[in-house]
N, C-alpha and C positions, 0 to 999 in steps of 0.2 A: 394292278392298282399300285400307284406310288405311295408308300407310307410317308406321311408328311407331318411335320410339326407346324403349328400355325405361324411360328416365327419365320418359317421358310416360304410361306405362301404369300403371293401378291393378292391382297384383299380386293383389289380392283377387279379381279376375276369374278367375284360375287356380283358386282354391278352388271357385268356382261351377262352372267347367267340369268339374272332377273330380267334384263332387257330382252334376251332371246326367248325366255319363257313367255313373256307378256306380249311380245310382238310377232312371234312365230316366223321371223325373217331376219337374216343376218344384215341385210341392207337397211331395214327399218331400225334394227337395234343400233347399228352404227350411226344412223341419223339422230337417233334419240340421245346417244352418248356423246355425239360430237367427235367421233373418231372415224378412221377409214374402215371399209368393209374387211380389208385384209387384216387389220388389227383385231377385229371381232373374230375372224376365222382362226387367227393364231391363238387367241384367248380360248376359243372353244376346244382347240386341240389340247391345250394345257389342262382345261377343265376335265376333259375325257381321261387324261392321264391321272389326275388327282383322284377322281371318283371311280375310275375303273369301269366306265360305262359310256355308251354312245351319247347318252343324254338327249340328243335331238337327232331325229331321222328325217331326211328330206323326203317330202311327198309332193304330189301335184299341187297342193295348196300351201306349200311352205314347209317350215320345220315343225315336226310333231314331237312333243316331249315324250320321253320314255317313262316307264313306271318309276324308275329311280329319280328322274328329273321332277316328276310330280310329287314324290315324297320329299325331295329336297326343297322345293319351292317355298312352302310356308316357313320353313326353318331359316332359309337364306333371307327372305324378305323381312322376317321379324328381326333378324340380326342387323340388317341394314337400317331398318326403322329405328332400332335402339341407338345406332350411331347417329342418325339424324336427330333423334330426341336429345342426345347428349350435346349436340351443337346448340340446340335451342336453350339448354340449361345455362350455357355460357352467357347468352344475351337474351333473356326471356322476352324482352320488349321487341326484339327484332322479328321480322316476318320470315321464319324459316319454313316456308311452305313449298318453295320451288323444288321440284323433283319428288315431292310427296304426293301420294294418291290415297284415297280412302274408298274402299269398295262397299257400296250399300246394296244389300239384297232386298228386293221388293218385287211384287207382281206389277204388271204394266198398268193396272188401274191406279195404283199409287203413283207410279211414274208419270202418268198422264195428268193426274190431278195436282201433284206436288213437286214434280221434277224441276220445272222452270223456276218455281219459287225458291227451291233449295239452292239451285245454281246461283241465283241472284244473292241469296243470303250468304253463301260461301264467298262469292266475289267481294262482298263487303267486309266479312270478318276474318277471312283467311285467303287473301289474294294469292293467286298462282297455284293454289292447291287444286289438284284434279280429282273430280268425282268420277267414280266408275259405277254405273248402275248395272246390276246383274239380276236376272230373273230368278225368283225363288218363291216359295209359298210355305204355309204353316206346316205341311207334312214333311218337308225336307230341310227346313231352315236351321234346326238345331245341329244337324250333321254338317251343313255348310259352314256354320260358325265354328264348330269344333275342328273341322278340317282346315280352317283358316282361308277358305276360298272367298269369304266375305268378312268384313270388319264389323258391320252393323246391319241390322235388318228391320224392316217395317212390315209386319204381317198381322193377321188376325189370330194371334197366339202361336203356340208351337215352341215356347222357350222353357219347357219343363225339364231342365237339365241343370244339375247342381253347380256346374261351372259357368253357367250363364246368368246374366242379370237382365232385368226387364223393367220397363216403365210404361204405364198406360198413357197413350197420347190422346185418346178420345173414344168415341163410340160411333159405329157406322150403321146406316140403314140402307134401304133399297129404293130405287126409282125405275121407271120404265122409259124406254126410248122407242120411238116409231118414226116412220117417214111422215111428215106433216100432211102430205098429199093424200094419205090414207085416212085422215080424220075428217069429220064433218066441220062445217063452218063454225068457228068459235068454240070448237070442242076442246076442253081442257082437262077432261078426265076420261077414264076408260072403265066401263062397268065390268064386273066379274064375268058376266055372261059373254061380253065381247072379247074380253081377255082370253077366255078359254077357247072361243071360236077361232081366234087367229092362230097362225103358225108362230113358232117361237125359235129364236136363236139362243142357244145355250153357250155361255162362256164357262169353260171348265178345264182344269189342268189335266184331266184324264177320265173323269167319271161320266156316266150316262145320266145320273140323277143329280139334280141341283136342289137348292133350298126351296125354290119355287115349286118343284114337284112334291116336296114334303109338305109344304103349306097347302097345296091343292088336295093332296091325299087325305089330309086331316078333315077336309070338307066333303070327301067322297068324290072328288073331281080329278081329272087328269088333263094334260095338254099334249099337243103334238109338236115335237121338236123337229124342225126340218133340217137343221144343221147345227153342228157344234164347232167351236173354235177355242183355241187356247189363248187367243190374244184379243183384249178389249179394243185395241187400235183398229182391228179389222171391221168393227161393227158398222161404221158409216157406209162402208162399201157393201156390206151384206144386207143392210136394212133399206138403203135408198132404192126406190122403185118397187117396193114390196109392201105387203100387208103385214109382214112379220113384226113381232115385238121382242125386245130384249129386256130382261129384268136384271139390273146390275147394281153394284154398290153406288150409293148416291154421289160420292165425290167424283167418281169416274163418269157417271151419267151427266152431271152438271158441266164438267169440263168438255166432254165429248159434244154435248148439245151446243155449247157456246161456239165451238170451232166448226162444227159440221152442218149446223142448221137443222138437225134432227129435233123432233118435238119431245119435250120432257114432261112426263105425266106421273102423278102419284100411283103407286102400286095398289091395286084394288084388294090385294091380300095383306093380311096382318102378319108380316114376317118378323121374326125375332131380330133385335139389334145385336151387334157383336162388338167386342173390344178391339181397338186398334192399338197395337203394342210395338214398342221399340226394344230390340234385344241386342246384346253384345256379350262377348267373352269378358267375364269379370276381370281377368288379368289385364285387359286393355284400358282399365280405368287410370293406369299410370301414364298412358300415352296422351300428351296434351293435344295432339292433332286430332285423334279420334274423339276425345272429349269435346273439342271445338265443334266437330261435325255433329255430334250428339246434341249439343246445345242448340245448334242451328236448326236441326230437325224439330226439336221441341218448340222452338219459336214459330216455325212454319205451320205446325199443327195448332198452335195456340190461336 
């Protein structure tokens, strides 16, 4: 490792490092930075000397970051964002969003229901800012925020960490989705008896038991789950042509039904409602770009 003083280092190397980490490709990093691929390769050689590590290893799927590169990434990106923030301070009225991105952690039910709305809101209030949607859920969200792999998160809780702040966006409930061809003429509800008799599709990040199973168990009932998936977006393909039913958060059910033609039904079980929360690292309250996206998310849920 070359011992260096920051005065001796070309800070443009950090922009190359960030681009390589996020693009996993020297050619894509070069395209993003508007330089030649040979310039990126030369910068990577210099970065390896500075940090005494390979940083990126070529695989069949591009450049994979080393452990050291993953440790450096949040520090480097935060430093670059501070520089971008300083430019915004020179002319606060200007749109200093080009080259900036904000990563929002959320499960795909929120992405399905609110993603397009948020994109449109950001296009209006922070043009040229890039949103990155990254899958997360309440059990892992605090760690993802603290590790800086995401900047903001929308989940049903999970922000009980002293360095995190949170804001309640609303309250969620549940609705059912079925193939309309499996319903009777003009049928707009499903009885508890029919609900239990049908097969079910469970959407879960990893468990075998969902809130529906808990609600049924309280009544001394159970259901048969024929398949589980981690993605709400798969439901139209899994439900069409079947008798199966899926019980999912209402916001995702409404958006999915609108696009897929699946029938939307009230859930015959009295399931508890849950808080929808927005969380962030308290330290990012000083970053006007993250604050701008936070405010846009609040407007979308309002």
